[in-house]
N, C-alpha and C positions, 0 to 999 in steps of 0.2 A: 290110519290117516295121519300124515305128518303135520305138525304145527310148529312154526318157528316163532320165537318171541318177537321177532322183528316184523312179522307179517300181521296185517290187520285182516279180519274176516271180510269177505265181500260185502256183507251187510253194512259195514262201516262206510263204504263208498256212497256218497250222496251226490246226485246230479244237481248242478247249480247252473244258473244262467239260462240263456236262450238256446235250447237244444237245436232248434231249426238252424240257427246261425252256426253253432258248433258242428253240426252234421255237414253243413256246406264246407267248412274248413277241412274236415276229415276227408270228404270226397275229393277236394282239391289236392290234398296231399297224397291220398291213396285212391287213385282212379279206379281200382278194381272194386271198391265199395259201391253198393247200390242203395237206393232209397229203402228197399226192403231190409237190407242188412242193418241199416241205421234207424229202423223204426223203433221208437222208444215209448214204452208205457210205464207209468209210475208203478213201482213195486215189482217190475219185471226186468230189472237191470241185468240179471244173470242171463236172460234170454238174449238181450242185446249183445252182451259180452261174448256169449257162445257163437253167435252168428259172425261177429267181427273176428274172433279167434280163428274160426274155420276159414273165412275168406282171406285173411292176411297170413294164415299159418303161423300164428303167434300164440304164446301161452297167456293165461289169464292175467298175470301181473303185468306183462308187456302191454296188453290191451288197456288195462286200467290206467297205466302211465300215459299211453297215447291219448286217451280221452281226457285225463287230467290236464294235459298240456294245452288243450283247446278251451278249457273252462276258465272263466274269469277268476282273477286272484280274489281270494276271500279276505274280507276285512277282519282284522283282529279285534 
């Protein structure tokens, strides 16, 4: 298994904000996504990522970046 110093493990990704609103934004941008694809359960982020990866034909990092773009900016 390859590990890059620049990559963070998937566990480091944390969902923030209102997922219902974020999923609406994702569906508006990617019309092929369904409610089932975007079903989110705390602690099961990887299941969500895998569904979206498959539907959009994207790799894990691309999907994480897509989701991060719809999340609210985090306060420092």
